[in-house]
C-alpha positions in Angstrom: -6.0 -14.0 19.9 -8.0 -11.3 21.5 -11.5 -12.6 21.4 -13.3 -9.1 22.7 -11.6 -7.2 18.8 -11.9 -10.4 16.6 -14.9 -11.8 14.5 -13.9 -14.9 12.9 -16.2 -18.2 12.6 -18.4 -16.5 15.0 -19.7 -13.0 12.6 -22.8 -12.4 12.8 -25.0 -14.6 9.6 -28.3 -12.8 9.2 -28.0 -10.5 6.0 -29.2 -7.4 8.4 -26.1 -8.3 11.2 -23.4 -9.4 8.4 -24.1 -5.8 6.7 -24.3 -4.0 10.1 -20.4 -5.3 11.2 -19.5 -5.1 8.0 -20.0 -1.4 7.9 -18.6 -0.7 11.4 -15.2 -2.4 11.1 -14.6 -0.8 7.4 -16.0 2.4 9.2 -13.5 2.1 12.2 -10.3 1.7 9.2 -11.2 4.3 7.7 -11.1 6.2 10.9 -7.6 5.0 11.6 -6.7 5.2 7.7 -7.7 9.0 7.3 -6.3 10.1 11.2 -3.3 7.8 10.9 -3.0 9.0 7.0 -3.1 12.5 7.9 -0.8 12.6 10.5 1.6 10.2 8.2 1.0 13.2 5.2 1.6 16.1 8.2 5.3 14.8 7.6 5.5 16.4 4.5 4.4 19.7 6.0 8.5 19.6 6.7 9.0 20.0 3.5 8.6 23.9 4.1 11.6 23.6 6.7 14.1 21.8 3.8 14.9 22.4 0.2 13.1 20.7 -2.7 16.1 18.7 -3.0 16.1 17.4 0.4 12.1 16.5 -0.3 12.3 14.9 -3.2 15.5 12.8 -1.7 13.2 11.9 1.4 10.0 11.1 -1.5 12.5 8.3 -3.1 13.9 6.4 0.2 9.8 7.0 0.9 8.9 5.0 -2.2 11.7 2.7 -2.1 9.8 1.4 1.1 6.4 1.6 -1.1 8.3 -1.2 -3.4 8.2 -3.3 -1.3 5.6 -6.2 -2.0 3.7 -5.4 1.3 0.6 -5.5 -0.2 0.9 -9.1 -1.7 2.9 -9.9 1.6 -0.5 -8.9 3.4 -3.3 -10.5 1.2 -1.2 -13.4 1.4 -0.8 -13.6 5.3 -4.6 -12.2 5.1 -6.1 -15.0 2.5 -3.9 -17.7 4.4 -4.6 -16.8 8.0 -8.8 -16.6 7.0 -8.5 -19.8 5.2 -6.5 -21.9 8.4 -9.2 -20.0 10.8 -11.8 -21.6 8.3 -11.0 -25.0 8.2 -9.3 -25.3 11.7 -5.8 -25.7 10.2 -3.7 -22.6 12.8 -1.2 -24.9 13.6 0.1 -25.2 10.1 -0.3 -21.5 9.7 1.6 -20.9 12.8 4.6 -22.5 11.1 4.2 -20.9 8.2 4.2 -17.6 9.6 7.4 -18.5 11.6 9.2 -19.7 8.8 8.5 -17.0 6.5 9.7 -14.3 9.4 13.3 -15.8 9.4 13.0 -15.9 6.0 12.5 -12.1 5.7 15.5 -11.3 8.1 17.2 -12.7 5.6 16.1 -11.3 3.1 16.8 -7.9 4.6 20.4 -9.0 5.3 20.8 -9.7 1.6 19.6 -5.9 1.0 21.6 -4.4 3.8 25.1 -6.4 1.4 23.9 -5.1 -1.4 23.3 -1.7 0.0 27.2 -2.3 1.2 28.5 -3.2 -2.1 27.1 -0.4 -4.4 26.6 2.3 -1.6 28.4 4.5 -3.6 26.3 3.6 -7.0 23.1 3.9 -5.0 23.9 7.8 -3.4 25.3 8.7 -6.7 21.6 7.6 -8.6 19.3 8.6 -5.8 21.4 11.9 -5.8 21.5 11.6 -2.1 23.7 13.6 0.0 24.2 11.5 3.2 24.9 7.4 3.5 22.8 7.5 6.9 19.7 8.0 5.1 20.4 4.8 2.9 21.0 2.8 6.1 18.4 4.2 7.4 15.7 3.0 4.9 17.4 -0.8 4.8 16.0 -1.1 8.1 12.3 0.5 7.0 13.0 -2.2 4.0 13.0 -5.1 7.0 9.9 -3.0 8.9 7.9 -2.8 5.5 8.4 -6.9 5.2 7.5 -7.5 8.6 4.6 -5.0 8.9 2.2 -6.6 6.4 2.8 -10.3 7.4 1.1 -9.6 10.5 -1.2 -7.0 9.2 -2.1 -10.0 7.3 -2.7 -12.4 10.0 -4.6 -9.7 12.1 -6.9 -9.4 8.8 -7.5 -12.6 8.6 -8.7 -13.1 12.1 -11.0 -10.2 11.1 -8.8 -8.3 13.9 -9.8 -4.9 12.3 -9.8 -3.1 15.8 -6.2 -3.1 16.8 -5.2 -3.4 12.6 -6.5 0.1 12.9 -4.7 1.4 16.3 -1.5 -0.2 14.4 -1.5 2.0 11.9 -2.5 5.2 14.1 0.6 4.6 16.4 2.1 4.0 13.0 1.5 7.5 11.8 2.3 9.3 15.4 5.3 7.6 15.6 6.4 8.9 12.1 5.4 12.5 12.9 6.5 12.9 16.4 10.2 11.9 15.4 10.2 13.3 12.2 9.2 17.0 13.5 11.4 16.6 16.0 14.6 15.8 14.0 14.0 17.8 11.2 12.6 21.1 13.5 15.3 20.9 16.5 18.1 18.7 14.8 17.9 20.2 11.1 18.1 16.6 9.4 16.3 17.4 6.4 15.3 14.1 4.4 17.5 11.8 7.4 15.6 12.8 10.1 12.1 12.2 8.3 12.9 8.8 6.8 14.2 8.2 10.5 10.3 9.1 11.6 9.3 6.1 9.2 11.8 3.7 10.6 10.1 4.3 14.3 6.8 4.6 13.2 7.0 1.2 11.4 9.2 -0.5 14.4 6.3 0.5 17.0 3.4 -0.7 14.7 5.1 -4.0 13.9 5.6 -4.5 17.9 2.0 -4.2 18.3 1.4 -6.6 16.0 3.9 -9.2 16.4 2.3 -9.0 19.8 -1.6 -9.5 18.8 -1.0 -12.4 16.9 0.6 -14.3 18.8 -2.0 -16.5 19.6 -1.3 -17.9 16.3 2.7 -17.8 15.6 3.2 -19.0 19.0 1.4 -22.0 18.4 3.2 -25.7 18.3 3.6 -26.2 14.5 2.7 -28.7 12.0 3.7 -29.8 8.9 1.8 -28.2 5.7 1.7 -28.8 2.2 4.1 -27.2 0.7 2.2 -27.5 -3.1 -1.3 -26.5 -2.2 0.6 -23.5 -0.2 2.6 -22.6 -3.3 -0.2 -23.3 -5.6 -2.2 -19.9 -3.5 0.8 -17.8 -2.7 2.2 -17.7 -6.2 -0.8 -15.8 -7.7 -1.4 -14.1 -4.7 2.2 -12.4 -5.0 1.5 -11.8 -8.7 -1.8 -10.6 -8.8 -1.4 -8.3 -5.9 2.3 -7.2 -6.9 0.6 -6.3 -10.0 -1.5 -4.1 -8.5 1.0 -2.3 -6.1 3.1 -1.6 -8.6 0.5 0.3 -10.7 0.3 2.1 -7.2 3.7 3.3 -6.8 5.9 2.6 -9.8 5.8 6.0 -11.3 7.3 8.1 -8.2 10.2 6.1 -9.1 10.3 6.7 -12.9 9.6 10.4 -12.7 12.4 10.3 -9.8 14.9 8.7 -12.7 14.2 10.9 -15.5 13.2 14.3 -14.2 15.2 17.1 -12.3 14.9 17.0 -8.7 12.8 19.9 -8.3 10.7 18.9 -10.5 10.4 15.2 -9.3 9.2 16.8 -5.6 6.2 18.7 -7.5 5.2 15.4 -8.8 5.5 13.7 -4.9 3.8 16.5 -3.4 1.0 15.9 -5.9 1.1 12.0 -5.5 1.1 12.6 -1.6 -2.5 14.6 -1.5 -3.9 12.0 -4.4 -3.3 8.8 -2.9 -5.0 9.8 -0.3 -7.9 9.2 -1.6 -7.1 5.8 -0.8 -6.6 5.9 2.6 -10.9 6.3 2.2 -11.7 4.1 0.2 -9.4 0.9 0.9 -10.5 -0.2 4.2 -13.9 -1.6 2.0 -11.8 -4.2 0.1 -9.5 -5.1 3.0 -12.6 -5.9 5.2 -14.2 -7.8 2.5 -11.1 -10.0 1.4 -11.0 -12.2 4.3 -14.6 -12.4 4.7 -14.8 -13.5 1.3 -11.8 -16.1 1.8 -14.4 -17.5 4.7 -17.3 -18.0 2.9 -15.4 -19.5 -0.1 -13.5 -22.0 2.4 -16.8 -23.1 3.6 -19.1 -22.7 0.0 -20.6 -19.7 1.5 -22.5 -17.1 -0.7 -21.3 -13.5 -0.3 -22.8 -10.2 -1.8 -20.1 -7.9 -0.6 -18.8 -7.4 -3.5 -21.9 -4.7 -4.7 -21.4 -2.5 -1.7 -17.7 -2.4 -1.6 -17.6 -0.8 -5.2 -20.5 1.4 -4.9 -19.1 2.5 -1.8 -15.8 3.0 -3.4 -16.4 4.8 -6.3 -18.7 7.1 -4.3 -15.9 7.9 -2.3 -12.9 8.3 -4.3 -14.7 10.4 -7.3 -15.9 12.7 -4.3 -12.6 12.7 -2.9 -11.3 13.1 -6.5 -13.8 16.3 -6.8 -12.8 17.5 -4.1 -9.1 18.1 -5.1 -9.7 19.3 -8.1 -11.7 22.2 -6.8 -10.0 22.7 -3.6 -6.0 21.6 -4.7 -4.9 24.6 -5.5 -5.6 25.9 -2.1 -4.7 23.1 -0.2 -1.0 22.9 -2.2 -0.5 26.6 -1.1 -1.6 25.8 2.7 0.8 22.6 2.9 3.8 23.0 0.4 6.5 26.1 0.1 5.4 28.7 -3.1 7.8 27.2 -5.4 5.8 23.8 -5.2 2.1 25.8 -5.8 2.1 26.3 -9.5 3.5 23.4 -10.8 1.6 20.9 -8.2 -1.5 22.6 -8.3 -1.9 22.3 -12.5 -1.2 18.2 -12.3 -3.0 17.5 -9.2 -6.7 17.3 -10.3 -4.5 14.7 -13.3 -3.1 13.0 -10.3 -6.4 12.4 -8.0 -8.8 11.4 -11.1 -6.2 9.1 -12.2 -6.6 7.2 -8.5 -10.2 6.6 -9.3 -10.0 3.5 -11.6 -7.2 2.4 -9.5 -9.6 1.9 -7.0 -12.2 0.6 -8.3 -9.9 -2.1 -10.1 -8.0 -2.9 -6.3 -11.9 -3.9 -5.6 -12.1 -5.8 -8.2 -8.9 -7.8 -8.1 -9.5 -8.3 -4.2 -12.7 -10.0 -4.7 -11.0 -12.5 -7.8 -8.6 -13.6 -5.6 -10.2 -14.0 -2.6 -11.8 -16.5 -4.4 -9.3 -18.1 -5.8 -10.1 -17.3 -9.4 -6.3 -16.8 -10.7 -7.7 -16.8 -14.2 -7.0 -13.3 -14.0 -3.0 -13.2 -12.5 -1.3 -13.4 -16.0 -3.3 -10.4 -17.5 -2.5 -8.8 -13.9 0.9 -8.8 -14.7 1.1 -8.6 -18.4 -0.5 -4.8 -17.7 2.4 -4.1 -14.8 5.0 -4.8 -17.4 3.4 -3.2 -20.3 3.0 0.2 -17.5 6.7 -0.5 -16.6 7.7 -0.1 -20.2 5.7 2.3 -20.8 6.8 4.8 -18.5 10.2 4.5 -19.3 9.8 5.1 -22.5 7.6 8.0 -22.1 9.9 9.0 -18.9 13.1 9.3 -21.1 10.7 11.8 -23.9 8.6 13.7 -20.8 11.8 14.7 -18.8 13.1 16.2 -21.8 10.4 18.5 -22.5 11.2 22.7 -21.1 7.6 22.9 -19.9 7.8 20.9 -16.2 4.0 20.6 -16.5 3.8 19.2 -19.7 6.1 16.4 -19.2 4.5 15.4 -15.5 1.0 15.5 -17.4 2.1 13.2 -19.5 3.1 10.9 -16.9 -0.3 11.3 -15.4 -1.7 10.4 -18.7 -0.3 7.2 -18.9 -0.7 6.6 -15.5 -4.8 7.0 -16.1 -4.9 5.0 -19.1 -3.0 2.0 -17.8 -5.6 2.3 -14.5 -8.1 2.4 -16.7 -6.7 -0.5 -18.8 -6.5 -2.4 -15.0 -10.2 -1.7 -14.7 -11.6 -2.9 -17.9 -9.0 -6.4 -17.4 -10.5 -6.5 -13.8 -14.2 -6.2 -14.8 -13.9 -8.5 -17.7 -12.9 -11.7 -15.4 -15.4 -10.4 -12.5 -18.7 -10.1 -15.1 -17.6 -12.4 -17.7 -15.4 -15.3 -15.9 -18.8 -16.8 -13.9 -16.7 -20.2 -12.6 -14.6 -19.8 -10.3 -12.0 -21.7 -10.3 -10.5 -24.5 -7.3 
């Protein structure tokens, strides 16, 4: 573990020093997220050098990687690491990390076997012209499983310095490789997803090296029942939130023509950039609250995080509403401009309640207040069923903007519902669970 950049039990104890550390750490992650996110976003400039269908194929391959439960995995390992460090159970944590490492490798092998068996069906359903993109996506899935695991360990260590750098290196690798393969080799969607895979591989290597001080310890047995009682609700709760983050793209790709799906993915790429700005607040808050709860200490970070998240997300959405048509014209081909610019404001404002809900979920689950989890799962299930019904209808509308807008109205409505549920459990459920 790096003592220089890791702040755990020795973190500042006075309120002023505590707040200063929080803003310093979250500020660095914002810089890293914006810088790394901008480079990842710059990959989408390559849409100008390929067809709408190829860009749509890249979007669905990227969406598959996004559907890997990276948020639940990261938060599980962040929670377990922060709790282990607070209670001096690092050797138990080492055994858990190594076991999960092998387990995710086995899961990735099963995914590869499934891809081999159903390759033809997958290529048809995703409208892919080459199997190369599918197999690179399988590798991306593996790295997408490992990255949140070890990023979560760094988050639990409060090693935000290297969390930020791993994000930046991931983005640099993604952009440079994708640009070379698309511009010089003409690989289209395959080149873009190859860039994603290599960027992830380098970032995973950094995270594994930075956390070696924990997973390299001699392992001790751990209590399976206690571990599952923490992991299962964390996986379900954060999995439900991640589903609301990502599911709309998959449904649009399934029910809309290729070109219209490309327009939607373009607007979604710009709108989700808001999350680069606000998610670091919750990221820094989570292990601090876990650490405080494990030691029965009070924490007043939630108010600051909510205020910062709301202000930044609203300003970002307003900026995209005003500047969106110009940004779309600057980034994408002319065929994208007319439709993407019209749906962009809907997409941007739908991200605001989702950002606030994410902060509340982080606070509740960091305190092990798992009573909210069934409600989160119900919201996610209802959202999926509704997207399927709306998508079948909206995809057949003669006016593309009307159909895409209907999907975004569904997204916005369920994000507001999620925020209301989280607020109720936060402010109307006074007693945390053990």
